[in-house]
VEXGU-10784 format. One record per residue (C-alpha): x negated, y, z; residue number from 1. Coordinates in steps of 0.25 Angstrom, whole numbers, padded with zeros to 4 digits. Each point is the difference from the previous one (the first is absolute). Layout:
BEGIN
[rec [X,Y,Z],NUM] ...
This chain:
BEGIN
[rec [-0004,0182,0084],1] [rec [-0004,0002,0015],2] [rec [0011,0001,0010],3] [rec [0000,0010,0011],4] [rec [0001,-0006,0014],5] [rec [0015,0004,0002],6] [rec [0003,-0007,-0014],7] [rec [-0007,-0012,0004],8] [rec [0007,-0001,0014],9] [rec [0013,0002,-0007],10] [rec [-0003,-0011,-0010],11] [rec [-0004,-0009,0011],12] [rec [0013,0003,0008],13] [rec [0008,-0003,-0012],14] [rec [-0007,-0013,-0003],15] [rec [0002,-0004,0015],16] [rec [0015,0003,-0002],17] [rec [0001,-0008,-0013],18] [rec [-0007,-0012,0007],19] [rec [0009,0001,0013],20] [rec [0012,0000,-0010],21] [rec [-0005,-0012,-0007],22] [rec [-0001,0007,-0013],23] [rec [-0015,-0001,-0001],24] [rec [-0008,-0012,0004],25] [rec [-0014,0000,0008],26] [rec [-0011,-0006,-0008],27] [rec [-0004,-0008,0013],28] [rec [0013,-0001,0008],29] [rec [-0001,-0006,0014],30] [rec [0004,-0015,0000],31] [rec [0002,-0007,0014],32] [rec [0006,-0013,-0006],33] [rec [-0005,-0014,0003],34] [rec [-0003,-0003,-0014],35] [rec [-0009,0013,-0002],36] [rec [-0007,-0003,0013],37] [rec [-0003,-0014,-0005],38] [rec [-0006,0006,-0012],39] [rec [-0009,0009,0008],40] [rec [-0004,-0011,0009],41] [rec [-0004,-0008,-0013],42] [rec [-0008,0012,-0005],43] [rec [-0008,0000,0013],44] [rec [-0003,-0015,0000],45] [rec [-0003,0000,-0015],46] [rec [0011,-0011,-0003],47] [rec [0002,0001,-0015],48] [rec [0012,-0010,0000],49] [rec [0008,0007,0010],50] [rec [-0002,0013,-0007],51] [rec [0004,-0006,-0013],52] [rec [0013,-0005,0006],53] [rec [0004,0013,0007],54] [rec [-0002,0008,-0013],55] [rec [0006,-0010,-0010],56] [rec [0011,-0007,0008],57] [rec [0003,0010,0011],58] [rec [-0001,0012,-0008],59] [rec [-0007,0008,0011],60] [rec [-0003,0015,-0003],61] [rec [-0016,-0001,-0001],62] [rec [-0001,0015,0001],63] [rec [0007,0001,0013],64] [rec [-0007,0003,0013],65] [rec [0001,-0006,0014],66] [rec [0002,0006,0014],67] [rec [-0015,0004,0000],68] [rec [0001,0007,-0014],69] [rec [-0008,-0012,-0007],70] [rec [0004,-0005,-0014],71] [rec [-0003,-0014,-0004],72] [rec [-0011,0005,-0009],73] [rec [-0007,0008,0011],74] [rec [0000,-0012,0009],75] [rec [-0005,-0009,-0011],76] [rec [-0011,0010,-0003],77] [rec [-0004,0002,0014],78] [rec [-0001,-0014,0003],79] [rec [-0008,-0003,-0012],80] [rec [0009,-0010,-0007],81] [rec [-0004,0003,-0015],82] [rec [0010,-0010,-0006],83] [rec [0011,0005,0008],84] [rec [-0003,0014,-0005],85] [rec [0000,-0004,-0014],86] [rec [0013,-0007,0001],87] [rec [0007,0012,0006],88] [rec [-0006,0009,-0010],89] [rec [0005,-0009,-0011],90] [rec [0014,-0001,0006],91] [rec [0001,0015,0000],92] [rec [-0006,0005,0013],93] [rec [-0003,0015,-0001],94] [rec [-0014,0006,0003],95] [rec [-0001,0014,-0006],96] [rec [-0012,0008,0004],97] [rec [0007,0013,0002],98] [rec [0010,-0005,0010],99] [rec [-0002,-0002,0015],100] [rec [0003,-0015,0000],101] [rec [-0009,-0002,-0012],102] [rec [-0012,0008,0006],103] [rec [0002,-0009,0013],104] [rec [0000,-0012,-0008],105] [rec [-0013,0004,-0007],106] [rec [-0007,0005,0013],107] [rec [0004,-0013,0008],108] [rec [-0005,-0010,-0010],109] [rec [-0009,-0010,0007],110] [rec [-0010,0000,-0011],111] [rec [-0004,0006,-0014],112] [rec [0005,-0012,-0008],113] [rec [0014,0003,0005],114] [rec [-0002,0015,-0001],115] [rec [-0004,-0001,-0014],116] [rec [0012,-0009,-0003],117] [rec [0009,0011,0005],118] [rec [-0007,0010,-0008],119] [rec [0000,-0007,-0013],120] [rec [0014,-0005,0000],121] [rec [0009,0007,-0009],122] [rec [0010,0008,0008],123] [rec [0010,0003,-0011],124] [rec [0002,-0015,-0002],125] [rec [0001,-0003,0015],126] [rec [0010,0012,0003],127] [rec [0009,-0005,-0011],128] [rec [-0001,-0015,-0002],129] [rec [0013,0000,-0009],130] [rec [-0006,0010,-0010],131] [rec [-0004,-0011,-0010],132] [rec [0014,-0006,0000],133] [rec [0007,0014,-0001],134] [rec [-0010,0004,-0011],135] [rec [0004,-0013,-0008],136] [rec [0015,0003,0001],137] [rec [-0002,0014,-0004],138] [rec [-0009,-0004,-0012],139] [rec [0012,-0008,-0006],140] [rec [0006,0013,-0004],141] [rec [-0011,0004,-0010],142] [rec [-0005,-0014,-0004],143] [rec [0002,-0003,-0014],144] [rec [-0007,-0013,-0002],145] [rec [0005,-0010,0003],146] [rec [0014,0004,-0001],147] [rec [0008,-0004,0012],148] [rec [0011,0010,0001],149] [rec [0014,-0006,-0001],150] [rec [0010,0012,0001],151] [rec [-0001,0014,-0007],152] [rec [0006,0012,0007],153] [rec [0002,0012,-0010],154] [rec [0004,0014,0001],155] [rec [0002,0011,-0010],156] [rec [-0015,0001,-0004],157] [rec [-0007,-0011,0009],158] [rec [-0001,-0015,0001],159] [rec [-0005,-0008,0013],160] [rec [-0004,-0014,-0002],161] [rec [0003,-0007,0013],162] [rec [0001,-0013,0007],163] [rec [0013,-0006,0006],164] [rec [-0006,-0007,0011],165] [rec [-0007,0012,0006],166] [rec [0012,0008,-0002],167] [rec [0009,-0011,0007],168] [rec [-0010,-0001,0011],169] [rec [-0002,0015,0003],170] [rec [0014,0006,-0003],171] [rec [0013,-0006,0006],172] [rec [0007,0007,-0012],173] [rec [-0008,-0008,-0010],174] [rec [0001,-0013,0008],175] [rec [0016,0001,-0001],176] [rec [0000,0005,-0014],177] [rec [-0010,-0010,-0006],178] [rec [0005,-0012,0009],179] [rec [0014,0001,-0007],180] [rec [-0006,0002,-0014],181] [rec [-0014,-0006,0000],182] [rec [-0001,0000,-0016],183] [rec [0000,0016,0000],184] [rec [-0011,0005,-0008],185] [rec [0004,0015,-0002],186] [rec [0005,0010,0010],187] [rec [0003,0015,-0004],188] [rec [-0003,0011,0010],189] [rec [0011,0010,0002],190] [rec [-0003,0013,-0007],191] [rec [0002,0008,0013],192] [rec [-0012,-0007,0006],193] [rec [-0013,0007,-0004],194] [rec [-0010,-0010,-0006],195] [rec [-0011,0006,0010],196] [rec [0008,-0003,0012],197] [rec [0002,-0015,-0005],198] [rec [-0015,-0001,-0003],199] [rec [-0003,0004,0014],200] [rec [0010,-0010,0006],201] [rec [-0005,-0011,-0009],202] [rec [-0014,0002,0004],203] [rec [0004,0000,0014],204] [rec [0007,-0013,-0002],205] [rec [-0012,-0005,-0006],206] [rec [-0008,0004,0012],207] [rec [-0006,0012,-0006],208] [rec [-0003,0013,0008],209] [rec [0009,0012,0000],210] [rec [-0006,0011,-0008],211] [rec [-0002,0014,0005],212] [rec [0006,0006,-0012],213] [rec [0014,-0006,-0003],214] [rec [0000,0007,-0014],215] [rec [0011,0008,-0006],216] [rec [-0002,0015,-0005],217] [rec [0000,0006,-0014],218] [rec [-0001,-0009,-0011],219] [rec [0005,-0012,0007],220] [rec [0015,0002,-0001],221] [rec [0002,0000,0015],222] [rec [-0004,0009,0012],223] [rec [-0008,-0005,0012],224] [rec [0013,0001,0008],225] [rec [0007,-0008,-0010],226] [rec [-0011,-0011,0001],227] [rec [0001,0000,0015],228] [rec [0015,-0001,0000],229] [rec [-0002,-0012,-0010],230] [rec [-0010,-0007,0009],231] [rec [0010,0002,0012],232] [rec [0011,-0006,-0008],233] [rec [-0008,-0012,-0006],234] [rec [-0005,-0003,0014],235] [rec [0015,-0002,0005],236] [rec [0004,-0006,-0013],237] [rec [-0011,-0011,0000],238] [rec [0001,-0001,0016],239] [rec [-0014,0004,0003],240] [rec [0001,0011,0010],241] [rec [-0014,0000,0004],242] [rec [-0003,0006,-0014],243] [rec [0007,0013,0004],244] [rec [-0006,0000,0014],245] [rec [-0014,-0001,-0006],246] [rec [0003,0012,-0009],247] [rec [0004,0008,0011],248] [rec [-0013,-0003,0009],249] [rec [-0010,0000,-0012],250] [rec [-0006,0013,0005],251] [rec [-0005,-0006,0013],252] [rec [-0012,-0008,-0004],253] [rec [0000,-0009,0012],254] [rec [0015,-0003,-0001],255] [rec [-0002,-0002,-0015],256] [rec [-0011,-0010,0003],257] [rec [0008,-0008,0010],258] [rec [0013,0000,-0009],259] [rec [-0009,-0005,-0011],260] [rec [-0005,-0012,0009],261] [rec [0013,-0003,0005],262] [rec [0007,0000,-0014],263] [rec [-0011,-0009,-0006],264] [rec [0002,-0010,0012],265] [rec [0015,0001,-0002],266] [rec [-0002,-0003,-0015],267] [rec [-0008,-0012,0003],268] [rec [0010,-0005,0010],269] [rec [0011,0002,-0010],270] [rec [-0007,-0008,-0011],271] [rec [-0004,-0011,0009],272] [rec [0014,-0001,0005],273] [rec [0005,-0001,-0015],274] [rec [-0011,-0010,-0003],275] [rec [0004,-0009,0011],276] [rec [0015,0001,-0002],277] [rec [0000,-0002,-0015],278] [rec [-0013,-0006,-0005],279] [rec [-0003,-0010,0011],280] [rec [0014,-0004,0002],281] [rec [0001,-0004,-0015],282] [rec [-0013,-0009,-0001],283] [rec [0003,-0013,-0006],284] [rec [-0005,-0014,0004],285] [rec [-0001,-0010,-0012],286] [rec [-0007,-0012,-0005],287] [rec [-0013,0004,-0007],288] [rec [0004,-0008,-0012],289] [rec [0012,0009,-0003],290] [rec [-0005,0013,0006],291] [rec [-0003,0006,-0014],292] [rec [0015,-0003,-0005],293] [rec [0005,0010,0010],294] [rec [0007,0012,-0008],295] [rec [0003,0014,0007],296] [rec [0007,0010,-0008],297] [rec [-0007,0013,-0001],298] [rec [0012,0008,0005],299] [rec [0000,-0006,0014],300] [rec [0005,0006,0013],301] [rec [-0014,0001,0006],302] [rec [-0006,0006,-0012],303] [rec [-0011,-0010,-0001],304] [rec [-0008,-0001,-0013],305] [rec [-0010,-0011,0004],306] [rec [0000,-0013,0007],307] [rec [-0012,-0005,0007],308] [rec [-0002,-0015,0002],309] [rec [-0008,-0007,0011],310] [rec [-0001,-0015,0001],311] [rec [-0002,-0007,0013],312] [rec [-0011,-0010,0001],313] [rec [0003,-0015,0000],314] [rec [0000,-0002,0015],315] [rec [0010,0011,0002],316] [rec [0011,-0006,-0010],317] [rec [0014,-0001,0005],318] [rec [0009,-0010,-0008],319] [rec [0011,0006,-0008],320] [rec [0010,-0006,-0010],321] [rec [-0005,0002,-0014],322] [rec [0006,0011,-0007],323] [rec [0004,0008,0012],324] [rec [-0004,0014,0002],325] [rec [0003,0007,0013],326] [rec [-0001,0015,0005],327] [rec [-0005,0000,0014],328] [rec [0010,-0004,0010],329] [rec [0010,-0002,-0011],330] [rec [0005,-0010,-0010],331] [rec [0013,0007,-0003],332] [rec [0000,0006,-0014],333] [rec [0010,0011,0005],334] [rec [-0012,0005,0008],335] [rec [-0007,0004,-0013],336] [rec [0008,0012,0000],337] [rec [-0001,0014,0007],338] [rec [0012,0008,0001],339] [rec [0007,-0008,-0011],340] [rec [-0011,0002,-0009],341] [rec [-0007,-0013,-0006],342] [rec [-0015,0000,0004],343] [rec [-0003,-0008,-0013],344] [rec [-0006,-0012,0007],345] [rec [0005,-0012,-0008],346] [rec [-0009,-0011,-0002],347] [rec [-0001,-0004,-0015],348] [rec [0004,-0014,-0005],349] [rec [-0006,-0010,0009],350] [rec [0000,-0015,0001],351] [rec [0010,-0006,0010],352] [rec [-0005,-0008,0012],353] [rec [0000,-0015,-0003],354] [rec [0000,-0003,0015],355] [rec [0003,0009,0011],356] [rec [0000,-0010,0011],357] [rec [-0015,-0002,0001],358] [rec [-0007,0011,-0007],359] [rec [-0015,-0001,-0003],360] [rec [-0009,0010,0006],361] [rec [-0001,0012,-0009],362] [rec [-0009,0012,0000],363] [rec [0007,0013,0003],364] [rec [-0001,0014,-0005],365] [rec [0005,0013,0005],366] [rec [0004,0012,-0009],367] [rec [-0001,0014,0005],368] [rec [0007,0011,-0007],369] [rec [-0008,0013,-0001],370] [rec [-0002,0013,-0007],371] [rec [-0012,0003,-0009],372] [rec [0000,0014,0006],373] [rec [-0005,-0005,0013],374] [rec [-0009,-0011,-0006],375] [rec [-0008,0010,-0007],376] [rec [-0007,0003,0014],377] [rec [-0008,-0012,-0004],378] [rec [-0010,0002,-0011],379] [rec [0002,-0014,-0004],380] [rec [0015,0003,-0003],381] [rec [-0003,0014,-0006],382] [rec [-0009,-0007,-0010],383] [rec [0010,-0011,-0003],384] [rec [0011,0009,-0003],385] [rec [-0008,0010,-0008],386] [rec [-0006,-0010,-0009],387] [rec [0005,-0006,-0013],388] [rec [0002,-0013,0007],389] [rec [0013,-0007,0001],390] [rec [0003,0005,0014],391] [rec [0000,0014,-0005],392] [rec [0010,-0003,-0012],393] [rec [0015,0002,0001],394] [rec [0008,-0013,0003],395] [rec [0015,-0004,0000],396] [rec [-0001,-0004,0014],397] [rec [-0008,0004,0012],398] [rec [-0014,-0005,-0002],399] [rec [-0006,-0011,0010],400] [rec [-0014,0002,0004],401] [rec [-0008,-0011,0007],402] [rec [-0009,0004,0011],403] [rec [-0011,-0010,0005],404] [rec [0004,0000,0015],405] [rec [0010,-0006,0010],406] [rec [0014,0007,0002],407] [rec [-0004,0005,0014],408] [rec [-0012,0007,-0005],409] [rec [0008,0006,-0012],410] [rec [0010,0005,0010],411] [rec [-0012,0007,0008],412] [rec [-0005,0006,-0013],413] [rec [0014,0005,-0004],414] [rec [0002,0006,0014],415] [rec [-0013,0008,-0001],416] [rec [0003,0005,-0014],417] [rec [0014,0005,0004],418] [rec [-0003,0005,0014],419] [rec [-0015,0002,0002],420] [rec [0001,-0009,0012],421] [rec [-0002,-0015,0001],422] [rec [-0001,-0009,0012],423] [rec [-0010,-0011,-0003],424] [rec [0000,-0012,0009],425] [rec [-0014,-0006,0002],426] [rec [0004,-0013,-0007],427] [rec [0003,0007,-0013],428] [rec [-0011,0011,0001],429] [rec [-0010,-0007,-0009],430] [rec [0010,-0004,-0010],431] [rec [0005,0015,0000],432] [rec [-0014,0004,-0002],433] [rec [-0002,-0008,-0013],434] [rec [0013,0004,-0005],435] [rec [-0003,0015,0002],436] [rec [-0013,-0002,-0007],437] [rec [0007,-0007,-0012],438] [rec [0010,0012,-0001],439] [rec [-0011,0010,0003],440] [rec [0007,0006,0012],441] [rec [-0012,0006,0008],442] [rec [0008,0005,0012],443] [rec [0007,-0013,0002],444] [rec [-0014,-0007,-0001],445] [rec [-0004,0009,0011],446] [rec [0012,-0003,0009],447] [rec [-0002,-0015,-0002],448] [rec [-0015,0002,0004],449] [rec [0005,0008,0012],450] [rec [0010,-0011,0004],451] [rec [-0011,-0011,-0001],452] [rec [-0011,0008,0007],453] [rec [0009,0005,0012],454] [rec [0010,-0011,0002],455] [rec [-0010,-0011,-0004],456] [rec [-0010,0005,0010],457] [rec [0009,-0004,0012],458] [rec [-0007,0005,0013],459] [rec [-0014,0000,-0005],460] [rec [-0008,0002,0012],461] [rec [-0009,0012,0001],462] [rec [-0011,-0009,0007],463] [rec [0002,-0014,-0002],464] [rec [-0006,-0010,0010],465] [rec [-0001,-0014,-0005],466] [rec [-0001,-0012,0010],467] [rec [-0003,-0015,-0003],468] [rec [0011,-0009,0006],469] [rec [-0004,-0013,0006],470] [rec [0008,-0007,-0011],471] [rec [-0009,0006,-0011],472] [rec [0010,0010,-0005],473] [rec [-0002,0015,0000],474] [rec [0009,0011,0005],475] [rec [-0001,0015,-0002],476] [rec [0004,0009,0011],477] [rec [0011,0010,-0004],478] [rec [0014,0002,0000],479] [rec [0003,-0008,-0013],480] [rec [0015,-0001,-0002],481] [rec [-0001,-0011,-0011],482] [rec [0002,0009,-0012],483] [rec [-0014,-0003,-0005],484] [rec [0005,-0014,-0003],485] [rec [0008,0006,-0011],486] [rec [-0012,0005,-0007],487] [rec [-0009,-0008,-0009],488] [rec [-0012,0009,0001],489] [rec [-0006,-0007,-0012],490] [rec [0012,0003,-0009],491] [rec [0000,0014,0005],492] [rec [-0015,0003,-0003],493] [rec [0002,-0007,-0014],494] [rec [0012,0009,-0002],495] [rec [-0008,0012,0003],496] [rec [-0010,-0004,-0010],497] [rec [0009,-0003,-0011],498] [rec [0009,0013,0002],499] [rec [-0012,0009,0003],500] [rec [0005,0004,0014],501] [rec [-0012,0004,0008],502] [rec [0009,0001,0013],503] [rec [0003,-0015,-0001],504] [rec [-0015,-0003,-0001],505] [rec [-0003,0008,0012],506] [rec [0011,-0006,0008],507] [rec [-0004,-0014,-0004],508] [rec [-0015,0002,0004],509] [rec [0004,0006,0013],510] [rec [0010,-0011,0003],511] [rec [-0010,-0011,-0003],512] [rec [-0011,0007,0008],513] [rec [0009,0001,0013],514] [rec [0004,-0014,-0002],515] [rec [-0013,-0005,-0006],516] [rec [-0002,-0012,0009],517] [rec [0013,-0006,-0005],518] [rec [-0004,0001,-0015],519] [rec [-0015,-0001,-0001],520] [rec [0000,-0015,-0001],521] [rec [0012,-0001,-0010],522] [rec [-0003,-0005,-0013],523] [rec [0009,0010,-0006],524] [rec [-0008,0011,0007],525] [rec [-0012,-0005,-0007],526] [rec [0007,0000,-0013],527] [rec [0004,0014,0002],528] [rec [-0014,0005,0002],529] [rec [-0004,-0007,-0013],530] [rec [0011,0008,-0007],531] [rec [-0004,0013,0006],532] [rec [-0015,-0003,-0004],533] [rec [0005,-0004,-0014],534] [rec [0008,0014,-0002],535] [rec [-0013,0007,-0003],536] [rec [-0004,-0002,-0014],537] [rec [-0014,-0004,-0004],538] [rec [-0003,-0002,0015],539] [rec [-0014,0002,0005],540] [rec [-0007,-0006,0012],541] [rec [0000,0013,0007],542] [rec [0014,0003,-0002],543] [rec [0009,0000,0012],544] [rec [0013,-0007,0002],545] [rec [0011,0011,0003],546] [rec [0009,-0009,0008],547] [rec [-0012,-0005,0009],548] [rec [-0005,0015,0002],549] [rec [0014,0004,0004],550] [rec [0002,-0012,0010],551] [rec [-0014,0003,0006],552] [rec [0004,0015,0001],553] [rec [0014,-0003,0007],554] [rec [-0007,-0011,0009],555] [rec [-0009,0010,0005],556] [rec [0011,0010,0002],557] [rec [0008,-0012,0008],558] [rec [-0012,-0002,0010],559] [rec [-0005,0015,-0001],560] [rec [0013,0004,0007],561] [rec [-0005,-0008,0012],562] [rec [-0014,0005,-0001],563] [rec [0002,0015,-0003],564] [rec [-0007,0004,0013],565] [rec [-0012,-0009,-0002],566] [rec [-0009,-0005,-0011],567] [rec [0000,-0014,-0005],568] [rec [-0014,-0003,0004],569] [rec [0003,0005,0014],570] [rec [0013,-0009,0000],571] [rec [-0008,-0012,-0005],572] [rec [-0011,0002,0011],573] [rec [0011,0000,0010],574] [rec [0006,-0012,-0006],575] [rec [-0013,-0008,0000],576] [rec [-0002,0003,0015],577] [rec [0014,-0004,0003],578] [rec [-0001,-0013,-0008],579] [rec [-0013,-0003,0006],580] [rec [0006,0001,0014],581] [rec [0012,-0009,-0004],582] [rec [-0009,-0010,-0008],583] [rec [-0010,0000,0012],584] [rec [0010,-0003,0010],585] [rec [0006,-0011,-0009],586] [rec [-0013,-0006,-0002],587] [rec [-0003,0000,0014],588] [rec [0012,-0008,0003],589] [rec [-0003,-0010,-0011],590] [rec [-0014,-0001,0005],591] [rec [0005,-0003,0014],592] [rec [0010,-0011,-0006],593] [rec [-0011,-0007,-0008],594] [rec [-0012,0001,0009],595] [rec [-0007,-0013,0001],596] [rec [0006,-0005,-0013],597] [rec [-0006,-0004,-0013],598] [rec [0003,0011,-0011],599] [rec [0011,-0004,-0009],600] [rec [0005,-0011,0010],601] [rec [0015,0001,0003],602] [rec [0009,-0007,0010],603] [rec [0013,0000,0006],604] [rec [-0006,0008,0011],605] [rec [-0004,0011,-0010],606] [rec [0014,0001,-0005],607] [rec [0005,0001,0015],608] [rec [-0010,0011,0003],609] [rec [0003,0008,-0012],610] [rec [0014,0001,0004],611] [rec [-0003,0002,0014],612] [rec [-0011,0011,-0002],613] [rec [-0001,0005,-0014],614] [rec [0015,0003,-0003],615] [rec [0003,0007,0014],616] [rec [-0013,0008,-0002],617] [rec [0005,0005,-0014],618] [rec [0014,0002,0005],619] [rec [-0006,0009,0011],620] [rec [-0008,0008,-0011],621] [rec [0013,0002,-0008],622] [rec [0008,0004,0012],623] [rec [-0011,0011,0003],624] [rec [0002,0006,-0014],625] [rec [-0008,-0009,-0009],626] [rec [0005,-0003,-0014],627] [rec [-0002,-0011,-0010],628] [rec [-0005,0004,-0014],629] [rec [0003,-0005,-0013],630] [rec [-0011,-0011,0001],631] [rec [0006,-0005,0013],632] [rec [-0011,0006,0009],633] [rec [0002,0009,0012],634] [rec [-0003,0015,0000],635] [rec [0000,0009,0013],636] [rec [0011,0009,-0004],637] [rec [0009,0005,-0012],638] [rec [-0011,0009,-0005],639] [rec [-0011,-0010,0000],640] [rec [0010,-0010,-0007],641] [rec [0004,0010,-0010],642] [rec [-0015,0003,-0003],643] [rec [-0002,-0015,-0002],644] [rec [0012,-0002,-0008],645] [rec [-0004,0011,-0009],646] [rec [-0013,-0006,-0003],647] [rec [0006,-0014,-0002],648] [rec [0010,0006,-0011],649] [rec [-0011,0007,-0007],650] [rec [-0008,-0012,0000],651] [rec [0012,-0008,-0006],652] [rec [0001,0010,-0011],653] [rec [-0015,-0001,-0003],654] [rec [0001,-0015,0000],655] [rec [0012,0000,-0009],656] [rec [-0007,0009,-0010],657] [rec [-0013,-0009,0000],658] [rec [0009,-0012,-0002],659] [rec [0006,0007,-0012],660] [rec [-0014,0004,-0005],661] [rec [0005,0015,0000],662] [rec [-0009,0011,0005],663] [rec [0009,0011,0006],664] 
C-alpha cells in the first residue's frame, strides 16, 4: 500500500517519538564512546586484530555510526580493506541495498572486489546472527527423533513434550518449581488456561515468533478474547512480561522486529547464564583411570543427561591422590547438592590410595555435564544419539561420552553450542579447529579460522620493507606486536589442508609471502612445498603448485603496493641507475685505495684504508636515503631496494623449485 504524504509524515513523526522515548532503537545509533572510536580507527587502518578484539571482547555495536555518520563497514569498504569488510559482515554488520547506509556502503566501496562481497553477502543472515541458535531451540518442540524431552505438560486434549533446562533458564516460575522438585516428569495445565494460549507462550519461551493469529473462535472451545486473556495470565504466571508486551505491539512491524531481536538476545543470555551457573560449576576433575566409574543419577538438579569427558595431555597432568574425584573448586561432598537435592555425583567403588604423602603423577580428566538437546547442534552428536549404538540406548546412570580434545577446548565447544558465542584464544585456535571438524560444527570451524587469520596476522604490514642487518639477521618493517610468535604458520597451513578451510590456506600463503625472507631458507618450508606439490594426484610436469602460486601472487601484492604508480620495468631501470651510481662511487674509492698495488694483494694498510674511506662513504650513502637489500648490496632508495628484493625473492623461489626438481 502506498502512503499519502501526510500519512508518511505522521508515521515518521510517530517513529521519531518512539526513538526519543527509548522504545524504538535506531538501526545505526550515534556512538561517541572511546571503544567505538577505536574500532572505527582500526577499520580505517585495516587492523584485523583490533577489530576482532573490539567485536568479541568489548562487544562494540558494529552497526553504530560516528560523529561523521560513518559506520565501521562504510569505513572499511571506503579504505579498501577486504578482510576487515569480510570480518564485519560475518559478525553481523548490516548492508541492505534499500537503506541509506547500505547504499552509501556500496557506493563508497573502493573496488569491485569489495562491492561484490557486499552484494553477495546474505543480508538475512547478517541482520540476525542469532537466528540459527533460535531456530534450533524452537525446533526442539517438534523434534521426534532422537527423543530428548524430559517433562510432559498436558491439558484436556493436548500434550506438550518439553525440556526442563530450557524452561528453567527462560522462566523464573519453572526455575523455582523444578529447582525444588527436579524429578518432576508431568505437569497438568489448569483447565481455565486455553491450550492455544499456552502453546503461544511455550513457543515464545522456545524463542519462536509471536503469530499474527492467536487462535480461538468457533470449534476451538475458546473465543479469541479468552485466548488473549489466557496469554496475559500465563505471561504473569510464568514471569515473562515481554510476552504480553510483544502481543500488544505485534501490529507494528518495526517494533515487532525489534522486540523479536531483543527477545532472542535475552533468551540467549538467559541460557548462557544458566549454562555457566549450573553446568560449568559442576564439572568434575578426576583421575583418568577412574573417570568412567563416576555415576550420576538421571534425576539430577541440573537435568544433565550426558557427561562429556576430556582428558588432559601428559604434560598438563596435575598430581591427585588416587581415588579422589573433585568438582571444580570443591572437595566437599555437601556441595554435590542444590537446594538440598542430591545431584547424584557419587563415585563408584574405588581403590583407596596406598600412599598420599607422595602421589605419583597421574593423568587427569574433566567431566562436563551437558544436555543432548544442545549437543544436537553438532551433526556428530545428532548421528550418535539417533543411531542404534550404545550411546543412544537408555542407561541406568548418565552416559559418559569421551571426546578427543583437551578440557579447555571442550569448554569452548560447549560454550558455543549453548550460547552461539565463543572467545577462542590464539593458543587454542588450531585445536578448536580440529575438534570442530571432528564434531562437524562448521560455524565453529569458521570462527576458529577467523581467530587464526585475524589475531594470528598481528599487524601484518601492508607494504613490508626488508633490510639486512650488519649481523646477518633480517628484519621486517612494520608494527609487529609479537602476536605472530604464537602462530606456527606451518601447522596453520597443514590444519587448513586437513580440515578443508580455504580461508586458512589463503591466510598462510599471504603470511608467508609478507615474511618470505624469514622462511625461504627453512628446511620445513622446503618440506611444505613438497607437500603442496604432492597434494595433486597423478601430478604432471606442467602442473602448478598451489602454494607457490599463492605466495607469488601475494609477494607481488606486497611490493605492488609500493609500485602502484609505476611499472616494474621502470622501477628496475631506476634501480639500476641508482645502483650504478652507488657502485661506481664505491668502486672509485676502492680503486683510489688500491692504486699501484697488485690485484689480490692485501695488507694492514688495505684494512686501514677500508675503514677510513669505504665505510664512511657507505654511511654517507645510507644517511642520504640509500638502503641495504637482502643480498647486502646498497640501493639508492626504498623503491630501488624493494625492486631488487622482489627479484631476489622470486629468484630464491625458482632456485628452490629447481633444487626440488619441480616445475611450477
